[in-house]
C-alpha positions in Angstrom: 96.6 104.9 93.1 95.3 101.8 92.8 93.2 99.7 95.7 93.8 96.2 95.6 91.1 94.5 97.8 91.4 91.3 98.8 89.0 88.4 100.4 89.2 84.3 100.7 86.9 81.9 100.0 87.1 77.8 101.2 88.3 76.4 104.1 92.0 75.4 104.9 92.8 72.7 106.9 95.9 71.1 108.5 98.0 68.8 106.9 96.9 65.7 108.5 93.3 66.5 107.2 93.6 67.7 103.9 91.9 65.7 101.0 91.3 66.3 96.9 88.7 68.6 96.4 90.1 71.4 98.9 91.0 74.6 97.5 91.5 77.6 99.2 91.6 81.1 97.6 92.4 84.8 97.9 90.8 86.6 95.3 91.3 90.5 94.9 89.7 93.3 92.8 92.3 96.1 91.6 90.0 99.5 91.7 91.4 103.0 90.9 91.2 105.9 93.2 89.2 107.5 90.3 87.1 104.6 89.8 86.2 103.7 93.2 83.4 106.4 93.7 81.8 105.4 90.8 81.9 101.7 91.3 80.5 102.2 95.1 77.4 104.6 93.9 76.8 101.5 91.2 76.4 99.2 94.5 75.0 101.0 96.7 72.2 101.9 94.1 71.7 98.1 93.3 71.4 97.4 96.7 68.8 100.2 97.0 66.9 98.5 93.7 66.8 95.4 95.5 66.0 96.3 99.0 69.1 95.1 100.5 70.1 96.3 103.7 73.4 95.1 104.7 76.8 93.2 103.8 76.9 91.4 100.7 78.4 88.0 100.8 79.0 84.7 98.4 77.7 82.6 101.6 74.6 84.8 101.7 73.2 83.4 98.5 73.2 80.1 98.7 69.6 78.4 98.7 69.4 77.6 102.4 71.3 80.6 104.0 68.7 81.6 106.6 70.7 82.9 109.0 68.8 86.4 110.9 71.9 88.2 110.0 71.5 87.3 106.5 70.2 90.5 104.2 69.0 88.4 101.7 67.0 86.3 104.2 63.5 85.9 102.5 64.5 86.2 99.1 63.6 84.0 96.7 66.6 82.2 94.8 66.0 83.4 91.2 66.1 87.2 92.7 69.2 86.2 94.1 70.5 85.0 90.8 69.7 88.4 89.5 71.2 90.1 91.9 74.2 88.1 92.1 74.5 88.6 87.8 73.8 92.5 88.7 76.9 92.5 91.1 79.1 91.0 88.5 77.9 93.2 86.0 79.4 95.9 88.1 82.6 94.8 87.8 82.5 94.4 84.3 81.3 97.8 83.5 84.6 99.0 84.2 87.8 98.4 82.1 90.3 99.6 84.3 89.1 97.4 87.3 91.1 93.8 86.9 90.7 91.0 89.1 94.0 88.8 90.5 93.2 85.5 92.4 95.2 82.8 93.6 94.0 78.8 94.0 96.0 76.6 96.1 95.4 73.1 96.0 95.5 72.4 99.5 97.1 68.8 99.4 99.1 69.2 96.8 100.6 72.4 98.4 101.5 70.7 101.8 103.2 67.6 99.8 105.6 70.0 97.7 106.3 72.7 99.4 108.6 72.0 102.4 108.2 75.5 104.2 104.3 75.0 104.2 103.3 72.6 107.3 100.7 74.6 109.2 97.1 76.3 108.1 98.7 79.3 108.7 102.0 79.3 106.6 99.5 78.0 103.6 97.3 81.6 104.2 100.7 83.2 104.0 102.0 81.3 100.7 99.1 81.9 98.7 98.9 84.9 99.9 103.0 86.0 99.1 101.7 84.8 95.3 99.1 87.1 94.6 100.5 90.3 96.4 103.3 89.7 93.8 101.1 89.6 90.4 99.7 92.5 92.0 103.1 94.4 92.3 103.7 92.6 88.5 100.5 94.2 87.4 101.7 97.7 88.9 104.9 97.7 86.9 103.4 96.6 83.8 101.1 99.7 84.2 103.6 102.0 85.2 105.6 100.8 81.7 102.6 101.6 79.8 101.2 105.2 81.1 105.2 106.5 81.7 105.1 107.0 85.2 105.1 105.2 88.5 101.5 103.8 89.6 101.5 103.0 93.1 99.0 100.3 94.8 97.7 99.9 98.5 96.3 96.1 99.8 93.2 96.2 101.4 91.8 93.3 103.4 89.1 91.9 105.5 89.7 92.1 109.2 89.9 88.9 111.1 90.7 89.6 114.7 93.9 91.3 117.0 96.1 88.3 116.9 95.6 87.3 113.7 95.6 90.7 112.3 99.0 91.1 114.4 100.1 88.0 111.9 99.0 88.7 109.0 100.8 92.4 108.9 103.5 90.7 110.5 104.2 88.9 107.5 103.2 91.2 105.5 105.7 93.5 106.3 108.3 90.3 106.0 107.5 90.4 102.1 107.9 94.2 101.8 111.1 94.5 103.7 112.9 91.7 102.5 116.3 91.5 100.8 115.6 90.6 97.4 116.4 86.5 98.5 115.8 84.0 95.9 111.7 83.5 95.2 111.0 86.7 97.2 109.7 89.8 94.6 110.3 93.2 95.8 107.8 95.4 96.5 108.8 98.5 95.3 105.0 100.0 93.8 103.4 99.1 97.1 102.6 102.0 99.5 102.7 101.6 103.7 101.4 97.7 105.2 98.0 96.1 104.7 95.1 98.0 105.7 92.7 95.7 107.8 89.1 96.9 107.3 85.6 95.2 109.0 83.8 93.8 105.6 81.0 95.0 106.3 82.3 98.7 105.6 83.8 98.2 102.7 82.5 97.8 99.3 86.0 96.6 97.7 86.0 93.9 100.3 82.8 93.1 99.3 83.3 92.5 95.6 86.3 90.6 96.1 84.5 88.2 98.6 81.6 87.8 95.9 84.7 87.2 93.2 86.6 84.8 95.6 83.7 83.0 95.8 82.8 82.3 92.5 86.6 81.2 91.4 86.2 78.8 94.3 83.2 77.1 92.9 84.4 77.0 89.6 87.8 74.8 91.2 85.9 72.6 93.8 83.0 72.2 92.5 83.7 72.5 88.9 81.0 74.8 88.2 81.6 77.8 85.6 78.2 79.3 86.4 79.4 82.2 88.2 82.8 82.4 87.4 82.0 83.0 83.9 80.3 86.3 84.7 83.8 87.7 85.6 86.2 86.0 83.1 86.3 89.0 81.1 88.0 91.1 83.9 91.0 88.9 85.0 94.1 90.3 84.1 96.0 88.9 81.3 99.4 88.3 79.2 99.9 90.2 76.1 98.5 87.3 74.4 95.4 86.9 76.6 96.4 84.1 79.1 95.0 84.3 82.3 97.0 81.2 84.0 99.8 82.8 85.6 98.6 86.6 85.3 95.0 86.9 86.3 94.9 83.2 88.2 97.7 81.6 89.9 97.7 78.0 90.6 99.7 76.6 93.4 102.0 74.5 93.4 103.0 75.2 90.2 103.2 71.7 88.0 101.3 70.0 90.4 98.2 71.8 91.1 95.2 69.2 90.5 92.0 70.0 88.9 88.7 68.6 90.7 87.4 66.9 87.8 83.9 65.9 90.2 
């Protein structure tokens, strides 16, 4: 069993406010069930060494993040950066752990996708792309090992109404009739599982992954992205584009050159 923990980074403006430089990321970390206990123990040990009591989130590492609820409050930036480096080292330490992400160039998605005309539909469109790659990953792995490899998706709980719409969208994807441009999710089990991020090691690692990817595209800063780059899903020839990182809209994606 493979658990795909996902989280997001970046804001999704409505179509009237979307502008160049707006990117939305949904990123995930695929953890085999047999590896999860070891990964959890590594992260819990790391938090103990740094005396961190609370949730690890990308935004908490910002220099000016002094929110009373931030478990890193009072930690100097150099130590924060060491902690962040060690978190990414944990991800890289497990060769069976794989990263998959989808990056939406927001204003271009609105411009070129007729079906995407709201913040919610853009979120769902981005989610569709990343779930397809997870399905492809399970299919490829099944062929390699000679048995069916199954997976589940675990996402951050956002609120009753948002969660209900999210589950409904997920069910539409899984129960589609094979229409054009829709993948079949034969390796996925059950519905999407929604979990508060502060109780989930996997979602916290997904959050840290999404933040590093967002920073790479929105700020053209490779500092933290380079720490996780070796763990992305790749093609047989080693390509990340289209496999570990899906950039949408395809053919019209614009890189930020700030």
